[in-house]
mmCIF file of the N, C-alpha and C atoms, coordinates in Angstrom:
data_MODEL
# 
_entry.id   MODEL 
# 
loop_
_atom_site.group_PDB 
_atom_site.id 
_atom_site.type_symbol 
_atom_site.label_atom_id 
_atom_site.label_alt_id 
_atom_site.label_comp_id 
_atom_site.label_asym_id 
_atom_site.label_entity_id 
_atom_site.label_seq_id 
_atom_site.pdbx_PDB_ins_code 
_atom_site.Cartn_x 
_atom_site.Cartn_y 
_atom_site.Cartn_z 
_atom_site.occupancy 
_atom_site.B_iso_or_equiv 
_atom_site.pdbx_formal_charge 
_atom_site.auth_seq_id 
_atom_site.auth_comp_id 
_atom_site.auth_asym_id 
_atom_site.auth_atom_id 
_atom_site.pdbx_PDB_model_num 
ATOM 1   N N  . MET A 1 1  ? 17.846  2.102  -1.511  1.00 0.00 ? 1  MET A N  1 
ATOM 2   C CA . MET A 1 1  ? 16.661  2.054  -0.689  1.00 0.00 ? 1  MET A CA 1 
ATOM 3   C C  . MET A 1 1  ? 15.970  0.702  -0.883  1.00 0.00 ? 1  MET A C  1 
ATOM 4   N N  . LYS A 1 2  ? 15.532  0.116  0.190   1.00 0.00 ? 2  LYS A N  1 
ATOM 5   C CA . LYS A 1 2  ? 14.799  -1.143 0.109   1.00 0.00 ? 2  LYS A CA 1 
ATOM 6   C C  . LYS A 1 2  ? 13.403  -0.880 -0.424  1.00 0.00 ? 2  LYS A C  1 
ATOM 7   N N  . LYS A 1 3  ? 12.825  -1.906 -1.045  1.00 0.00 ? 3  LYS A N  1 
ATOM 8   C CA . LYS A 1 3  ? 11.489  -1.808 -1.611  1.00 0.00 ? 3  LYS A CA 1 
ATOM 9   C C  . LYS A 1 3  ? 10.635  -2.966 -1.133  1.00 0.00 ? 3  LYS A C  1 
ATOM 10  N N  . ALA A 1 4  ? 9.319   -2.722 -1.028  1.00 0.00 ? 4  ALA A N  1 
ATOM 11  C CA . ALA A 1 4  ? 8.396   -3.769 -0.619  1.00 0.00 ? 4  ALA A CA 1 
ATOM 12  C C  . ALA A 1 4  ? 7.126   -3.694 -1.450  1.00 0.00 ? 4  ALA A C  1 
ATOM 13  N N  . LEU A 1 5  ? 6.535   -4.850 -1.699  1.00 0.00 ? 5  LEU A N  1 
ATOM 14  C CA . LEU A 1 5  ? 5.253   -4.954 -2.384  1.00 0.00 ? 5  LEU A CA 1 
ATOM 15  C C  . LEU A 1 5  ? 4.247   -5.463 -1.367  1.00 0.00 ? 5  LEU A C  1 
ATOM 16  N N  . VAL A 1 6  ? 3.143   -4.735 -1.195  1.00 0.00 ? 6  VAL A N  1 
ATOM 17  C CA . VAL A 1 6  ? 2.132   -5.128 -0.216  1.00 0.00 ? 6  VAL A CA 1 
ATOM 18  C C  . VAL A 1 6  ? 0.824   -5.400 -0.943  1.00 0.00 ? 6  VAL A C  1 
ATOM 19  N N  . THR A 1 7  ? 0.330   -6.628 -0.829  1.00 0.00 ? 7  THR A N  1 
ATOM 20  C CA . THR A 1 7  ? -0.990  -6.946 -1.365  1.00 0.00 ? 7  THR A CA 1 
ATOM 21  C C  . THR A 1 7  ? -2.003  -6.716 -0.259  1.00 0.00 ? 7  THR A C  1 
ATOM 22  N N  . GLY A 1 8  ? -3.189  -6.284 -0.627  1.00 0.00 ? 8  GLY A N  1 
ATOM 23  C CA . GLY A 1 8  ? -4.194  -5.988 0.387   1.00 0.00 ? 8  GLY A CA 1 
ATOM 24  C C  . GLY A 1 8  ? -3.868  -4.734 1.174   1.00 0.00 ? 8  GLY A C  1 
ATOM 25  N N  . ALA A 1 9  ? -3.122  -3.831 0.574   1.00 0.00 ? 9  ALA A N  1 
ATOM 26  C CA . ALA A 1 9  ? -2.633  -2.644 1.268   1.00 0.00 ? 9  ALA A CA 1 
ATOM 27  C C  . ALA A 1 9  ? -3.740  -1.687 1.697   1.00 0.00 ? 9  ALA A C  1 
ATOM 28  N N  . ALA A 1 10 ? -4.888  -1.726 1.053   1.00 0.00 ? 10 ALA A N  1 
ATOM 29  C CA . ALA A 1 10 ? -5.968  -0.796 1.383   1.00 0.00 ? 10 ALA A CA 1 
ATOM 30  C C  . ALA A 1 10 ? -6.779  -1.264 2.596   1.00 0.00 ? 10 ALA A C  1 
ATOM 31  N N  . GLY A 1 11 ? -6.593  -2.488 3.000   1.00 0.00 ? 11 GLY A N  1 
ATOM 32  C CA . GLY A 1 11 ? -7.332  -3.013 4.149   1.00 0.00 ? 11 GLY A CA 1 
ATOM 33  C C  . GLY A 1 11 ? -6.766  -2.533 5.474   1.00 0.00 ? 11 GLY A C  1 
ATOM 34  N N  . PHE A 1 12 ? -7.416  -2.913 6.549   1.00 0.00 ? 12 PHE A N  1 
ATOM 35  C CA . PHE A 1 12 ? -7.023  -2.483 7.886   1.00 0.00 ? 12 PHE A CA 1 
ATOM 36  C C  . PHE A 1 12 ? -5.596  -2.911 8.226   1.00 0.00 ? 12 PHE A C  1 
ATOM 37  N N  . ILE A 1 13 ? -5.322  -4.187 8.101   1.00 0.00 ? 13 ILE A N  1 
ATOM 38  C CA . ILE A 1 13 ? -3.989  -4.694 8.443   1.00 0.00 ? 13 ILE A CA 1 
ATOM 39  C C  . ILE A 1 13 ? -2.962  -4.243 7.409   1.00 0.00 ? 13 ILE A C  1 
ATOM 40  N N  . GLY A 1 14 ? -3.308  -4.337 6.140   1.00 0.00 ? 14 GLY A N  1 
ATOM 41  C CA . GLY A 1 14 ? -2.388  -3.945 5.080   1.00 0.00 ? 14 GLY A CA 1 
ATOM 42  C C  . GLY A 1 14 ? -1.946  -2.497 5.185   1.00 0.00 ? 14 GLY A C  1 
ATOM 43  N N  . SER A 1 15 ? -2.873  -1.606 5.529   1.00 0.00 ? 15 SER A N  1 
ATOM 44  C CA . SER A 1 15 ? -2.513  -0.191 5.643   1.00 0.00 ? 15 SER A CA 1 
ATOM 45  C C  . SER A 1 15 ? -1.563  0.046  6.811   1.00 0.00 ? 15 SER A C  1 
ATOM 46  N N  . HIS A 1 16 ? -1.698  -0.738 7.866   1.00 0.00 ? 16 HIS A N  1 
ATOM 47  C CA . HIS A 1 16 ? -0.768  -0.621 8.993   1.00 0.00 ? 16 HIS A CA 1 
ATOM 48  C C  . HIS A 1 16 ? 0.609   -1.171 8.628   1.00 0.00 ? 16 HIS A C  1 
ATOM 49  N N  . VAL A 1 17 ? 0.634   -2.222 7.834   1.00 0.00 ? 17 VAL A N  1 
ATOM 50  C CA . VAL A 1 17 ? 1.912   -2.763 7.347   1.00 0.00 ? 17 VAL A CA 1 
ATOM 51  C C  . VAL A 1 17 ? 2.613   -1.709 6.490   1.00 0.00 ? 17 VAL A C  1 
ATOM 52  N N  . VAL A 1 18 ? 1.862   -1.064 5.610   1.00 0.00 ? 18 VAL A N  1 
ATOM 53  C CA . VAL A 1 18 ? 2.427   -0.010 4.760   1.00 0.00 ? 18 VAL A CA 1 
ATOM 54  C C  . VAL A 1 18 ? 3.011   1.107  5.624   1.00 0.00 ? 18 VAL A C  1 
ATOM 55  N N  . ALA A 1 19 ? 2.274   1.546  6.620   1.00 0.00 ? 19 ALA A N  1 
ATOM 56  C CA . ALA A 1 19 ? 2.754   2.627  7.492   1.00 0.00 ? 19 ALA A CA 1 
ATOM 57  C C  . ALA A 1 19 ? 4.046   2.233  8.206   1.00 0.00 ? 19 ALA A C  1 
ATOM 58  N N  . GLN A 1 20 ? 4.122   1.008  8.679   1.00 0.00 ? 20 GLN A N  1 
ATOM 59  C CA . GLN A 1 20 ? 5.332   0.545  9.369   1.00 0.00 ? 20 GLN A CA 1 
ATOM 60  C C  . GLN A 1 20 ? 6.529   0.506  8.413   1.00 0.00 ? 20 GLN A C  1 
ATOM 61  N N  . LEU A 1 21 ? 6.297   0.063  7.185   1.00 0.00 ? 21 LEU A N  1 
ATOM 62  C CA . LEU A 1 21 ? 7.378   0.027  6.194   1.00 0.00 ? 21 LEU A CA 1 
ATOM 63  C C  . LEU A 1 21 ? 7.883   1.441  5.885   1.00 0.00 ? 21 LEU A C  1 
ATOM 64  N N  . LEU A 1 22 ? 6.952   2.378  5.732   1.00 0.00 ? 22 LEU A N  1 
ATOM 65  C CA . LEU A 1 22 ? 7.344   3.761  5.447   1.00 0.00 ? 22 LEU A CA 1 
ATOM 66  C C  . LEU A 1 22 ? 8.150   4.361  6.596   1.00 0.00 ? 22 LEU A C  1 
ATOM 67  N N  . GLU A 1 23 ? 7.790   4.015  7.828   1.00 0.00 ? 23 GLU A N  1 
ATOM 68  C CA . GLU A 1 23 ? 8.541   4.507  8.988   1.00 0.00 ? 23 GLU A CA 1 
ATOM 69  C C  . GLU A 1 23 ? 9.984   4.019  8.975   1.00 0.00 ? 23 GLU A C  1 
ATOM 70  N N  . LYS A 1 24 ? 10.205  2.868  8.338   1.00 0.00 ? 24 LYS A N  1 
ATOM 71  C CA . LYS A 1 24 ? 11.548  2.296  8.249   1.00 0.00 ? 24 LYS A CA 1 
ATOM 72  C C  . LYS A 1 24 ? 12.240  2.701  6.945   1.00 0.00 ? 24 LYS A C  1 
ATOM 73  N N  . ASN A 1 25 ? 11.678  3.731  6.282   1.00 0.00 ? 25 ASN A N  1 
ATOM 74  C CA . ASN A 1 25 ? 12.232  4.246  5.024   1.00 0.00 ? 25 ASN A CA 1 
ATOM 75  C C  . ASN A 1 25 ? 12.320  3.190  3.928   1.00 0.00 ? 25 ASN A C  1 
ATOM 76  N N  . ILE A 1 26 ? 11.311  2.355  3.845   1.00 0.00 ? 26 ILE A N  1 
ATOM 77  C CA . ILE A 1 26 ? 11.221  1.346  2.797   1.00 0.00 ? 26 ILE A CA 1 
ATOM 78  C C  . ILE A 1 26 ? 10.199  1.828  1.766   1.00 0.00 ? 26 ILE A C  1 
ATOM 79  N N  . GLU A 1 27 ? 10.602  1.829  0.505   1.00 0.00 ? 27 GLU A N  1 
ATOM 80  C CA . GLU A 1 27 ? 9.713   2.254  -0.579  1.00 0.00 ? 27 GLU A CA 1 
ATOM 81  C C  . GLU A 1 27 ? 8.619   1.195  -0.758  1.00 0.00 ? 27 GLU A C  1 
ATOM 82  N N  . VAL A 1 28 ? 7.368   1.639  -0.900  1.00 0.00 ? 28 VAL A N  1 
ATOM 83  C CA . VAL A 1 28 ? 6.243   0.707  -0.945  1.00 0.00 ? 28 VAL A CA 1 
ATOM 84  C C  . VAL A 1 28 ? 5.475   0.822  -2.254  1.00 0.00 ? 28 VAL A C  1 
ATOM 85  N N  . ARG A 1 29 ? 5.184   -0.332 -2.828  1.00 0.00 ? 29 ARG A N  1 
ATOM 86  C CA . ARG A 1 29 ? 4.250   -0.452 -3.950  1.00 0.00 ? 29 ARG A CA 1 
ATOM 87  C C  . ARG A 1 29 ? 3.069   -1.247 -3.413  1.00 0.00 ? 29 ARG A C  1 
ATOM 88  N N  . ALA A 1 30 ? 1.865   -0.735 -3.616  1.00 0.00 ? 30 ALA A N  1 
ATOM 89  C CA . ALA A 1 30 ? 0.667   -1.344 -3.045  1.00 0.00 ? 30 ALA A CA 1 
ATOM 90  C C  . ALA A 1 30 ? -0.240  -1.887 -4.139  1.00 0.00 ? 30 ALA A C  1 
ATOM 91  N N  . PHE A 1 31 ? -0.637  -3.145 -3.997  1.00 0.00 ? 31 PHE A N  1 
ATOM 92  C CA . PHE A 1 31 ? -1.629  -3.739 -4.888  1.00 0.00 ? 31 PHE A CA 1 
ATOM 93  C C  . PHE A 1 31 ? -2.996  -3.610 -4.243  1.00 0.00 ? 31 PHE A C  1 
ATOM 94  N N  . VAL A 1 32 ? -3.975  -3.141 -5.018  1.00 0.00 ? 32 VAL A N  1 
ATOM 95  C CA . VAL A 1 32 ? -5.347  -3.035 -4.536  1.00 0.00 ? 32 VAL A CA 1 
ATOM 96  C C  . VAL A 1 32 ? -6.285  -3.611 -5.588  1.00 0.00 ? 32 VAL A C  1 
ATOM 97  N N  . LYS A 1 33 ? -7.460  -4.026 -5.150  1.00 0.00 ? 33 LYS A N  1 
ATOM 98  C CA . LYS A 1 33 ? -8.472  -4.545 -6.061  1.00 0.00 ? 33 LYS A CA 1 
ATOM 99  C C  . LYS A 1 33 ? -9.093  -3.391 -6.834  1.00 0.00 ? 33 LYS A C  1 
ATOM 100 N N  . PRO A 1 34 ? -9.614  -3.676 -8.044  1.00 0.00 ? 34 PRO A N  1 
ATOM 101 C CA . PRO A 1 34 ? -10.290 -2.623 -8.804  1.00 0.00 ? 34 PRO A CA 1 
ATOM 102 C C  . PRO A 1 34 ? -11.445 -2.023 -7.996  1.00 0.00 ? 34 PRO A C  1 
ATOM 103 N N  . LYS A 1 35 ? -11.534 -0.704 -8.001  1.00 0.00 ? 35 LYS A N  1 
ATOM 104 C CA . LYS A 1 35 ? -12.603 0.052  -7.333  1.00 0.00 ? 35 LYS A CA 1 
ATOM 105 C C  . LYS A 1 35 ? -12.624 -0.129 -5.813  1.00 0.00 ? 35 LYS A C  1 
ATOM 106 N N  . GLU A 1 36 ? -11.524 -0.615 -5.234  1.00 0.00 ? 36 GLU A N  1 
ATOM 107 C CA . GLU A 1 36 ? -11.446 -0.794 -3.781  1.00 0.00 ? 36 GLU A CA 1 
ATOM 108 C C  . GLU A 1 36 ? -11.273 0.568  -3.099  1.00 0.00 ? 36 GLU A C  1 
ATOM 109 N N  . ASN A 1 37 ? -11.862 0.722  -1.943  1.00 0.00 ? 37 ASN A N  1 
ATOM 110 C CA . ASN A 1 37 ? -11.734 1.945  -1.154  1.00 0.00 ? 37 ASN A CA 1 
ATOM 111 C C  . ASN A 1 37 ? -10.289 2.049  -0.656  1.00 0.00 ? 37 ASN A C  1 
ATOM 112 N N  . THR A 1 38 ? -9.602  3.102  -1.072  1.00 0.00 ? 38 THR A N  1 
ATOM 113 C CA . THR A 1 38 ? -8.194  3.275  -0.703  1.00 0.00 ? 38 THR A CA 1 
ATOM 114 C C  . THR A 1 38 ? -8.004  4.418  0.297   1.00 0.00 ? 38 THR A C  1 
ATOM 115 N N  . ALA A 1 39 ? -9.039  4.753  1.031   1.00 0.00 ? 39 ALA A N  1 
ATOM 116 C CA . ALA A 1 39 ? -8.962  5.868  1.987   1.00 0.00 ? 39 ALA A CA 1 
ATOM 117 C C  . ALA A 1 39 ? -7.849  5.663  3.018   1.00 0.00 ? 39 ALA A C  1 
ATOM 118 N N  . ASN A 1 40 ? -7.578  4.409  3.416   1.00 0.00 ? 40 ASN A N  1 
ATOM 119 C CA . ASN A 1 40 ? -6.561  4.136  4.439   1.00 0.00 ? 40 ASN A CA 1 
ATOM 120 C C  . ASN A 1 40 ? -5.141  4.455  3.974   1.00 0.00 ? 40 ASN A C  1 
ATOM 121 N N  . ILE A 1 41 ? -4.923  4.473  2.667   1.00 0.00 ? 41 ILE A N  1 
ATOM 122 C CA . ILE A 1 41 ? -3.567  4.698  2.146   1.00 0.00 ? 41 ILE A CA 1 
ATOM 123 C C  . ILE A 1 41 ? -3.510  5.890  1.203   1.00 0.00 ? 41 ILE A C  1 
ATOM 124 N N  . LYS A 1 42 ? -4.577  6.625  1.107   1.00 0.00 ? 42 LYS A N  1 
ATOM 125 C CA . LYS A 1 42 ? -4.733  7.706  0.125   1.00 0.00 ? 42 LYS A CA 1 
ATOM 126 C C  . LYS A 1 42 ? -3.634  8.755  0.182   1.00 0.00 ? 42 LYS A C  1 
ATOM 127 N N  . ASN A 1 43 ? -3.261  9.217  1.344   1.00 0.00 ? 43 ASN A N  1 
ATOM 128 C CA . ASN A 1 43 ? -2.301  10.317 1.457   1.00 0.00 ? 43 ASN A CA 1 
ATOM 129 C C  . ASN A 1 43 ? -0.875  9.871  1.754   1.00 0.00 ? 43 ASN A C  1 
ATOM 130 N N  . LEU A 1 44 ? -0.584  8.605  1.566   1.00 0.00 ? 44 LEU A N  1 
ATOM 131 C CA . LEU A 1 44 ? 0.758   8.096  1.827   1.00 0.00 ? 44 LEU A CA 1 
ATOM 132 C C  . LEU A 1 44 ? 1.608   8.190  0.566   1.00 0.00 ? 44 LEU A C  1 
ATOM 133 N N  . ASP A 1 45 ? 2.900   8.337  0.739   1.00 0.00 ? 45 ASP A N  1 
ATOM 134 C CA . ASP A 1 45 ? 3.828   8.442  -0.385  1.00 0.00 ? 45 ASP A CA 1 
ATOM 135 C C  . ASP A 1 45 ? 4.199   7.042  -0.871  1.00 0.00 ? 45 ASP A C  1 
ATOM 136 N N  . ILE A 1 46 ? 3.254   6.425  -1.600  1.00 0.00 ? 46 ILE A N  1 
ATOM 137 C CA . ILE A 1 46 ? 3.450   5.070  -2.115  1.00 0.00 ? 46 ILE A CA 1 
ATOM 138 C C  . ILE A 1 46 ? 2.950   5.004  -3.557  1.00 0.00 ? 46 ILE A C  1 
ATOM 139 N N  . GLU A 1 47 ? 3.348   3.952  -4.242  1.00 0.00 ? 47 GLU A N  1 
ATOM 140 C CA . GLU A 1 47 ? 2.839   3.702  -5.587  1.00 0.00 ? 47 GLU A CA 1 
ATOM 141 C C  . GLU A 1 47 ? 1.677   2.716  -5.455  1.00 0.00 ? 47 GLU A C  1 
ATOM 142 N N  . ILE A 1 48 ? 0.496   3.121  -5.935  1.00 0.00 ? 48 ILE A N  1 
ATOM 143 C CA . ILE A 1 48 ? -0.684  2.259  -5.860  1.00 0.00 ? 48 ILE A CA 1 
ATOM 144 C C  . ILE A 1 48 ? -0.941  1.666  -7.233  1.00 0.00 ? 48 ILE A C  1 
ATOM 145 N N  . MET A 1 49 ? -1.027  0.335  -7.290  1.00 0.00 ? 49 MET A N  1 
ATOM 146 C CA . MET A 1 49 ? -1.284  -0.366 -8.541  1.00 0.00 ? 49 MET A CA 1 
ATOM 147 C C  . MET A 1 49 ? -2.572  -1.165 -8.386  1.00 0.00 ? 49 MET A C  1 
ATOM 148 N N  . GLU A 1 50 ? -3.466  -1.007 -9.345  1.00 0.00 ? 50 GLU A N  1 
ATOM 149 C CA . GLU A 1 50 ? -4.726  -1.734 -9.320  1.00 0.00 ? 50 GLU A CA 1 
ATOM 150 C C  . GLU A 1 50 ? -4.538  -3.073 -10.012 1.00 0.00 ? 50 GLU A C  1 
ATOM 151 N N  . LEU A 1 51 ? -4.960  -4.144 -9.355  1.00 0.00 ? 51 LEU A N  1 
ATOM 152 C CA . LEU A 1 51 ? -4.864  -5.473 -9.944  1.00 0.00 ? 51 LEU A CA 1 
ATOM 153 C C  . LEU A 1 51 ? -5.836  -5.593 -11.102 1.00 0.00 ? 51 LEU A C  1 
ATOM 154 N N  . ALA A 1 52 ? -5.452  -6.319 -12.127 1.00 0.00 ? 52 ALA A N  1 
ATOM 155 C CA . ALA A 1 52 ? -6.331  -6.554 -13.271 1.00 0.00 ? 52 ALA A CA 1 
ATOM 156 C C  . ALA A 1 52 ? -7.407  -7.555 -12.897 1.00 0.00 ? 52 ALA A C  1 
ATOM 157 N N  . LYS A 1 53 ? -8.522  -7.453 -13.574 1.00 0.00 ? 53 LYS A N  1 
ATOM 158 C CA . LYS A 1 53 ? -9.639  -8.381 -13.302 1.00 0.00 ? 53 LYS A CA 1 
ATOM 159 C C  . LYS A 1 53 ? -9.319  -9.764 -13.786 1.00 0.00 ? 53 LYS A C  1 
# 
């Protein structure tokens, strides 16, 4: 299975990129800022990693 790393995944554009990757059966790891609102990617089958300060 292919894998992708998406920075800014919780944002408007990033969340759409994540959705498109998932539709193509690509495993996604998402980088987000500490305490960032992740509502756009909350229920997706992805690995969410918080960036260190």
